[in-house]
N, C-alpha and C positions, 0 to 999 in steps of 0.2 A: 412493462417498465421493467428495465433491466436495475437490478441490485447495485446501490449506490458505492461501486467499490472502485480502490485505484486501477485496479486491472482493465475494469471495463471504461473508466475514463479513459486511460491512454491507448486501448485498443480502437477508439471513436475516437478519439480527438486527435490524432495523429497520422500523418500520413507516411505509413510505414515501407521501406524500400525493400527493394529485391537482395535477399540478402547472400546472393551470388553475385552481387553487380559490385565494380570497383567504386562506383558513385553512388551518392544517397544516401545520408547519416541524419539519426535522431541524436541529438545533444543533450547531455546532462550537464548543467555547470554546478558549481558550488563554493562555499566559503567556510574555510576553515575557523574554527573556535581562537578568539585572540587576533582575528585578520579585518581589515577593512575590504569590501570590494569582493569582487571573483577573485578566486585565487587557483581555482584547478577548473578542469573540464575533461569529458571524455566523451566519444562518437561512438554510436551503436547500431547496430543493424536489427535486432529484435525485440519484441514486446518483454518476450520471456528474459532476456541479458539486461533488458533497461530494468525488469522490476526487482530481479536478483540484487542489480547494484543497489538501488533505491532501498531495498528492507535491507540489505548489509548497514544503507548508512545510517538507517535508524536502530539500528542493534549493535553488533559487533563494532562499526564504525562510527558510533556515536560521540565518542569521544573526540574524535578528529575531526569530522563534518560536523558543521553548524548548519547554517541555511544551505537549502538544496533546490535547483528551479529545474525546468526541461524548456525547451528552445520550442516555441509555437511552430515553426515552419520546417521542412526537412531541407535539410542543406546540403551541396552536392558535393564536397570536398570534406576530408578530415585533416587533422593537423598532424604534427609531427608524432613518429611514432613513440610510444612511452615505453619505460621499462619493463613492465608487466604485462608486454604484450600487446597491448593495445593502442590505440590513437587516441591522441588530443584532441579536445573540439576544437572545433573552427565556425566560427558563427560571424555573418555578416549578412545585411540585404543584398547584398551582391553575389553573396555564396546560396541564396534560397533559391530553391526551385518550386516547391509547390505550399502549399497551406489551405487545410479545409477548415478551419473554425475562426470567425470572428469573435473578438473579447472586449471586456471594459472592466478597468479598476474603478471599483465604487467606496472609495474611504473617505469621504469628506462630509460623511455626516455623524452627528453626535454619537451614534449607536449603531451598530450592526443590525438591529431590529429597524431603526429608521431608512436604513441602507435597503434592506430588502422591501420594505414597502415602497421605497423611492422606485427600486427597477420595476415594481408591479405598476404603480401609474404611470409611470414613463411607457410601458406596455400594451397598457389601458388605452390612455391618452394619444399616442400615436399610430396605434392600430398593428402592433409588432407582435410575432410569437414570442410567447416567454422564452427565456433561455433554455438551451438544451441542459445546460449544468449550471450549478451555484456552488462555487466554492467558499466558505467562512476562510481567509486568508490570514487569520490572525489578529489582523488589525482592520479589515475592511473585508469586503465581498468582491469575487471574481466573477462575471456570468459571461458565458460562453455561448453562443450559438455554432451547434455543428452542421457541416454542409454536407450533402450527401456525397459531393464528388471532389478532389482535390483543384483547386483555381493556379494557375499561374501568379507569379508575383506581382504581375501587370495587371489582371482583373482583380486580385486579391486585393489591391490599394485602390482600386475603384471601388468597392464595395465598401471598404474600410473606411475610407474618406465621407462616404455616405451615412455611414453608421457615424462617425464622428460627428457630423452634419445633425443628423437629426436629434442626437443625446443633447448638441445646444438650443437645437430649435426649442426642445420640449423641458428645458432647464435641467436635466439630470446630471448632477456634479459628479465628475469623474478625471480621473488622472488622463493626461494626454499620452497615452500608449498605443492607444488602439488603432492606430495607425503603422504601427512596428512593425514589421514583416518578419521581424527577426527576434521578435520580444522574449524574454524569457519571465516564467511565473512558475509560481510555489504549485508544485504535485501534492494532492490531497495525503493524507496519512503520514506528513511530517510535520516539520516543528518550526516556528517560528520565533527567530532569536535575536531580530532586529534589536530590540528594547532592553537585552541584559544590561547593558550599560548603565542605564538606569534603573536596574534594582530587581524588574518586570523579568518574572520566569519565562523561560521558553512556551508560546501559546501553540497548541495544536491547528491544523489545517488541514479541514475537514469538510468533506464533499457534500453537500445537505441535498443535492437534487440530481438526476441525471434522468433527461426525458428523451424524445426522438430528434431526429433532425428535422432542421427549418427547409422550409421548399423557399428558394430565392426569387424564382417566378411570381408566386403569391403574395409577397411581402410587398406590397405595392408601396407602402410610404416608405420603404428602405430606396427602392427604383426612383420613385419622385423626390428624394431629398437633395438638397443643394450641399455637396460635397465642401468640406474644408479644404483650404488650399494645398497644392501639393508640393512640396520642394524637389524643382527640378533637378533630376541629374541626367548624366550623360548617356547617350544613346549609341548601341552598338555601332552604328554607322552614319552616315551622312545622309541629313534630311533632304528627301525628297522636295525641294519646294522650289519656286520660282526665285531666283537672285534677287530680285528686287525685296523678296520679304527678307533679307537679311539687313536690310537697312532701317534706321527706326526713322518715323516722321519726328521733324525735331519738336514737336509738342508732345513727344511722348518721351523722349529722351531722359527728363528726371525720374520717370518708371524703371530705371535702370538698363542692365545689359536685354538685348532681344532675346528672347525665350529661346532662341537656336543656339546660343551661347551661354547663358545663364548656367545652366548644368553642368558646364567645362569650367568654372570658376570654383576653386577649393574653399570650401565651405569657410575656412580661417577669412580667406580674402571677402566672402559675401558678407560676412559678419562684422568685419574690421578687428579683428584679433590683437589682443595689445594696445598700444597707445595712451595707457596711463602711466604716470611716473610711480613707480613701486616706494620711491624712497621716504617722501612726505607720509606716505600711508603707514609703510612700517613704524616711522618717527612718530606719530600722533596716536594711531591707534594701538592701544593695549592688546587686544584679543589679537591682532597679528604678530605685536611685536614678540608678546611671550611665545608663541605658536613657533614663531622662525628661532627664539632663543632654543626652545627644547626640542627643538624636532616634532611638534605637534605630540608629545609622550602622552599626554591628558586629554587629549582633543576627542571628544565624541563623533560618531558617526552623522549625526544629523550637522554640526557646524564642519565637519569636514567636507559636506554636499556645497554647503554655502561658500566656503573657501575655494573651492573647483572652480564654481562660477565665477566667483570675482576675480582669480587667477587668471581667466580667459577674457579679462580687459585689461590685464596690467603688462607691461614691456618684460618679455621673457616670463611669461606667466608660468607656463609650463614646468620651467626648470624650478621657480619659485615653488609650484604645487609641490614638487618632491621635497623639496626644504623644509614644507610648513607639516612632513608628515614623515619624513624618514627616521623619527627615534620611536616612532608608535610600532608596539607589540605587532600589530597586524601590518605593517607597511610591505609592500610589495612594488618593485617598479611596473609591472604588469598591470594590476589592478589600479596603480596610478595612473597611468597613460591612458587605461580603459574610462576611467572617471573624468580626466580631463577633457578626452575626446566626446563623452558623451553630453557633458554640458556645453560644448561649441555646437553640437548637433541640435540640442535644446534650444541652444539661442536662434539656431537658424530656422526651427519649425515653431516656435513659441514666440519668437519676439522677447525673450527676456532682457530685462534690464540690471542695473547695478542690484547686488544685494543689500537688504538696508539693515542698517543698525536692529532696528526693531525686529528682523527677520533673526541676526544672529543671537539677539537674546533670547528669542523664543524660542530658538533651538538650544537652550543651554550652555550658551559662551558666559562664565561666569564674571568676564572682565567687564561686559557690557552694563551691569548695574552701576558702577564706582567709575566709569569712563569719564577723564576729565574734560571732555569734550560732549558728553551727552548731550543730546539735543542742539546742538551746534551744526550736525551735519546729517544728512536721510541715510547718508552711506558711507561706511570707511573710504571708498572710492572717489567722493567728494573732496577727500584733502588733498590739498595742492600746498606747494611750499609758500604761498602768499596766505593761506589761512592759516599755515604754522605760524607765521611771523603776528598776524592781526591776533591771535589766540595765546600770546607768550603771556598775558597778564590775567589768563584764566586762573584762580587758584586751582592746583591738582592734586588729586589723590598721588601717592607716589607713582613716579614716573615709570615707565616701559621700564624693563630689564633690560632693553637690547634695542639701539637704534643706529642711526649711521653718525649723526653729528647734531650739533644743534642749531643748524641752519643749510641751507641750499648744500649739495654736497661741493668740494672744494674742488679747486682746479689738479688735474691728476698730479702728481709728484712725478718729474722725471725719474727715468727707468735707472737704476742704479744694480749692478749686479755683485755679488760676495767675490772673493778672491778664488781664482780658479774658474770660473767660468766668464764667458767671452759672448758678444755677437758676432756671428760669421756676416758675411756680405749681404745677405738675405734678410738681414735681420733679426736670424731663430738662436735661440741660447743654446752655447756649446758648453760642455763640460770638459777640463783637462783632464788627462790621463798619462801617469810618466811624468818624467822630468829630462831635462836635457836635449839630447839628439832623440832618445824615445819618446818625446812627447808628443801626443797624440789630441786630437779633440773630437769630442761625440756631438753628436747634435741630442739634445735631450726635448726641448720643446719647439714644436715646428710653427706655429703663427708668430707674427710680429708682436712682442709686447709692447704697447704703447702709454701705456698708463698704470699706475698702481695707487692704490687709496686705503689708508687704515680703516677698519670699520671699530668705532669706539662705543662704549658705554656710557651709559648716562653718568656713571663712577669714572669716566674717562681711564680705565683699564683696558689694558689688552684683549682684544675679542678676536676681530677678521682680519680676512684682507679682501679687496677688490681689485681684481686683475682687468685692463681692457687690453683689448690683443685684437687685430686684423688679420685677415687671411687673403692673400693678393689685392682683389679690385672689389671683394666685399664689402659690407658696411662694418664698421667698429662694433665689437660686441663686449659685454661685461659677463666675468664669472666672478659669482660670490661666492667665499670660500669661509662660511661661519665658522667658529671657533672649536667646536669638536671635531672637525677635520685634522686639527693641530695637536691634538689629544694622544693620539696612539703612539706618537713617535714614528711609525713605519712610513707613514707618506698613502699609503694604500688606499685609503678612501678620499682623500683630498686628489691623490691624481685621479680616482677615478669618478669625481664629480669633474673636474676637470676636462676627463675625456669627453663626459655627457655633455657638456657645455661648447665643445667645437673647440676647445684649447689641447690640440692633442700633443701628448709627451711620449717620448719613445725613449725606454730603458734609463738605467739610473736613479732607479726610485726614490733610494734613500737620499741621493747627493741633492736630487732636486729641490724634494722635502724639505732639508737642512738650509739651502739657497733661501727658498719661500720663507721659511719660520725667521733666519735670521733679517730678513728684510720687514717682514711683519712687525717684528720686536722693535726695528729701527725706526719704523713708520710709525709707529703707537706712540714711543717716547717722543718724536717731534711735535705728532699730533696731540698728545698728552700736554707738554709745555704751553703749546701754541695756543690750546683750549683753554688752560690756567691762565695765562696771561691776558687773554681776551676778557675772560670774567674779571682780572684784576682792574683791568683797565674799565669795563664797563659797569660792573655794578658799585651802587654807588657804597662807599665804607665810612664806617666810625661808631660813635658811642649810641646808644637811645638813652634818652632820656627820658623821668619821669613827668606826665605832664599836670601842671596845674591851674587853677582858677585865673591866675595872674601870668601864666605861660610857664615856659621851659623851665623844670628847675634843675639846673646842671650839675648841684650838687649830689643826685643821685641816679647813676647811672644803673640803668635793667637791663640791659641789654647791647650786643655790638654785631655789625655787620660786616664781613670780610670777604673777598674773595667768593662771592655766590653763595653763601650762607649767611643766615641769620640766627645768632648766639643768645637765644633768650634765657629769661629765668627761669631756674633748676633745670638746666642742661638740655633744653628744649632746643633743637636747629631744626631749618629748612633752608630751600635750595631759595634765593632770592634772584632777580632780575633786573637789571635797570627799569626795563617796563612794568618792574611790580610795585604799584598804586599804593602800596602800604609802607612798602620801605621809602618810597619818594615824600610819604608824606610823616612818617612816624619816626624817621632817623633823622639827626642831625650831624653832619659832619664837624667834627673838631680836633683841634692838636694840631701839630705839623709830624710833614711825613717821619723826620726823626726822634719824635717822642716817644 
């Protein structure tokens, strides 16, 4: 039996490429300290170079690199060149060439000792060989079965799905990663920093055991196991079948597309990406409202994972996910996109539904314990405008620090432009340059802007701007510009956000920023006046009098209701709405308007 070392583990676990070939690469991926998700990666050709980098990451590079991972399969191509002369890592299932290890992540038991015991019980009950390697990952146990020869991705997937099915059959609890041919896992002799935000110090990743390879032909229970369903993928060429096979029997239509086409439908369409109106969710859910207002500055990684899943159900969810984390010290566009795309894949492969309020609370969202609608919905994504109106009479904790309005979004305000701007014949915004005969007009916003809305906080103060725009014959789209984008005075971040959302801006960055900021202030002022007038009309107003056994004692006023607020004894105030039953029953309107 080999000595259980990192070098021995990597030499046997991975398919090492020809060092002189242009194709075939082994990848390491890592996360930097104070960042979320994968932030970097490098492609390697030899065990020596890979081991040297891993050693550096745990010594001189320890202050930079936190979590580090290896890709379980040989990848065909590398990424872009790096300044240090190496290549970035490029990892995907489509880029996989081969793999020679099956694996399982066992981290659903109360302790690692119970995880080891569950693996042993599984092997005995299913007549399976004991794993070649067992790695204590810091939070759970990684079990590996090394194969004597590499398998193609197609062959590997067949065995991986059978292993997944065999573990399900015998009740071995495991994460649903066993069938990911491009999975990244923690190498031994590194550290797990995942729970540092919870105050838990980094935990060592330890190689506990290294046995011999497994003989697939002798693993009868694996060969006979019922595989878990595969997510169909596009094939490289046309299927060689009779034409009749392309047409579904009417009785089969409800099962979805023919198998020959299903793999060619984008995952986002297969799972129904988007579709949930985000406005009422951010209006009533304090966790989402605060994350949007602060850019996720204090959001922990487990909650961030749940937010990623939730955003795959929301209209414009991918951009919203960026907005929810942009101010976190660990934010990067690449890691955010990767996490969002991962949740899309998880929904397709695992059939995931809405993340529940209980899941957010269990993962550490502090707002959930005092949520004003706790127990009224199972998931934040169940919130809609009908529910928002129904729950207005719920006695609430302080309202979220950020929302859109106190009701359904208003009809977009007709577009008005500041002096010096105009629309051209195509509906694009142009800015004036020069004057008189020397006056010229330069296009600054390409799509046609068809509507503007202010984003008002609960205190009716200026916050952000919503822009509705349209490009050609494409559907109308929204660009949400939260208040932080108007704070630096340069417009750089604001225009970058517009670009990311498909609203292309061309030059004149400062002028465009000034125009939008001026209009934001104008809209916000109008919105605030409208909101205050609505409160004045809809909220019961007048003195509150002391109640006695014989009725109301109008000689002793003890409070006053006005413009949406109840002013009580001792200077206490709270918001009040017409649906507020306490206002309805304890306040008596008295006096005349001019009194």
